[in-house]
C-alpha positions as a Python dict, from the first residue, in 0.01 Angstrom:
ca = {
    (1, 'M'): (0, 0, 0),
    (2, 'K'): (-188, 296, -142),
    (3, 'S'): (11, 578, 12),
    (4, 'Y'): (331, 657, 199),
    (5, 'R'): (99, 704, 498),
    (6, 'D'): (53, 326, 498),
    (7, 'L'): (423, 267, 563),
    (8, 'E'): (501, 183, 926),
    (9, 'I'): (837, 359, 896),
    (10, 'Y'): (663, 679, 787),
    (11, 'Q'): (410, 662, 1071),
    (12, 'E'): (685, 611, 1329),
    (13, 'A'): (908, 881, 1179),
    (14, 'Y'): (618, 1126, 1185),
    (15, 'Q'): (534, 1057, 1551),
    (16, 'L'): (899, 1076, 1656),
    (17, 'A'): (942, 1408, 1472),
    (18, 'I'): (653, 1547, 1675),
    (19, 'E'): (817, 1427, 1998),
    (20, 'V'): (1149, 1582, 1897),
    (21, 'H'): (979, 1909, 1805),
    (22, 'H'): (813, 1938, 2146),
    (23, 'M'): (1130, 1836, 2330),
    (24, 'S'): (1339, 2090, 2139),
    (25, 'L'): (1112, 2372, 2250),
    (26, 'T'): (1210, 2302, 2612),
    (27, 'L'): (1576, 2386, 2542),
    (28, 'P'): (1727, 2710, 2672),
    (29, 'N'): (1646, 3012, 2457),
    (30, 'H'): (1998, 3036, 2315),
    (31, 'E'): (1966, 2678, 2182),
    (32, 'L'): (1621, 2710, 2021),
    (33, 'Y'): (1778, 2831, 1696),
    (34, 'E'): (2100, 2633, 1717),
    (35, 'Q'): (2081, 2277, 1848),
    (36, 'G'): (1700, 2291, 1863),
    (37, 'S'): (1662, 2391, 1502),
    (38, 'Q'): (1911, 2130, 1385),
    (39, 'V'): (1743, 1842, 1565),
    (40, 'R'): (1400, 1954, 1440),
    (41, 'R'): (1527, 1962, 1081),
    (42, 'S'): (1702, 1624, 1097),
    (43, 'S'): (1402, 1453, 1259),
    (44, 'K'): (1161, 1594, 1001),
    (45, 'S'): (1402, 1497, 723),
    (46, 'V'): (1354, 1129, 811),
    (47, 'K'): (982, 1137, 732),
    (48, 'D'): (1026, 1374, 437),
    (49, 'N'): (1282, 1151, 265),
    (50, 'I'): (1052, 851, 308),
    (51, 'V'): (774, 1053, 143),
    (52, 'E'): (993, 1174, -142),
    (53, 'G'): (1128, 825, -204),
    (54, 'Y'): (780, 681, -208),
    (55, 'G'): (684, 945, -464),
    (56, 'R'): (957, 800, -687),
    (57, 'K'): (870, 438, -612),
    (58, 'K'): (834, 365, -981),
    (59, 'Y'): (1212, 400, -1000),
    (60, 'K'): (1361, 151, -756),
    (61, 'N'): (1704, 319, -745),
    (62, 'D'): (1550, 657, -661),
    (63, 'F'): (1328, 500, -396),
    (64, 'T'): (1628, 328, -238),
    (65, 'R'): (1839, 644, -250),
    (66, 'F'): (1581, 845, -57),
    (67, 'L'): (1538, 566, 196),
    (68, 'V'): (1915, 576, 250),
    (69, 'Y'): (1886, 953, 303),
    (70, 'A'): (1609, 886, 557),
    (71, 'Q'): (1833, 642, 740),
    (72, 'A'): (2120, 893, 740),
    (73, 'S'): (1888, 1160, 881),
    (74, 'C'): (1779, 911, 1145),
    (75, 'D'): (2143, 861, 1246),
    (76, 'E'): (2197, 1238, 1252),
    (77, 'T'): (1892, 1278, 1474),
    (78, 'I'): (2028, 1022, 1720),
    (79, 'S'): (2356, 1214, 1732),
    (80, 'Q'): (2175, 1545, 1788),
    (81, 'I'): (1954, 1401, 2063),
    (82, 'S'): (2257, 1246, 2230),
    (83, 'M'): (2433, 1584, 2238),
    (84, 'I'): (2122, 1758, 2373),
    (85, 'N'): (2081, 1486, 2635),
    (86, 'D'): (2441, 1521, 2753),
    (87, 'L'): (2430, 1901, 2758),
    (88, 'Y'): (2089, 1971, 2910),
    (89, 'F'): (1940, 1654, 3058),
    (90, 'P'): (2188, 1500, 3306),
    (91, 'E'): (1923, 1251, 3424),
    (92, 'N'): (1918, 1101, 3069),
    (93, 'P'): (1546, 1135, 2996),
    (94, 'L'): (1610, 1127, 2620),
    (95, 'I'): (1747, 771, 2622),
    (96, 'K'): (1409, 629, 2516),
    (97, 'L'): (1385, 878, 2229),
    (98, 'M'): (1732, 777, 2110),
    (99, 'S'): (1634, 412, 2141),
    (100, 'D'): (1315, 472, 1941),
    (101, 'Y'): (1519, 633, 1663),
    (102, 'D'): (1765, 344, 1672),
    (103, 'I'): (1476, 99, 1625),
    (104, 'L'): (1335, 316, 1345),
    (105, 'G'): (1675, 315, 1173),
    (106, 'K'): (1678, -66, 1182),
    (107, 'K'): (1328, -76, 1033),
    (108, 'I'): (1430, 163, 757),
    (109, 'N'): (1731, -58, 686),
    (110, 'K'): (1506, -366, 662),
    (111, 'F'): (1273, -176, 429),
    (112, 'I'): (1570, -76, 211),
    (113, 'Q'): (1663, -444, 185),
    (114, 'Y'): (1304, -529, 94),
    (115, 'V'): (1295, -264, -178),
    (116, 'E'): (1632, -373, -318),
    (117, 'E'): (1538, -740, -328),
    (118, 'K'): (1165, -751, -397),
    (119, 'W'): (1043, -416, -532),
    (120, 'K'): (913, -438, -887),
}
């Protein structure tokens, strides 16, 4: 692993943040700067915390802390998407996006366990 870009969790978080960004721009105008802004920030925070943690990988506790922040941002993003889905998408088209974030959260959790147990 030469870079945070090599981490599967980073790659997935990055792609999902792009999906969330595009989805949020379809919200009604009055939500672009409320719910839209919040979901964009939380989704981008997942990838950004992975990057910041990786930058501190020399210090296992710091790395783990930022991965936990990434997981928390992942959970927040699921909550935000769920609210948006219920408010603006009665046909539930965002279920897959929520599921993808749920899977990402599980992968981040597994990576946290790996770092705690095997990181040097």
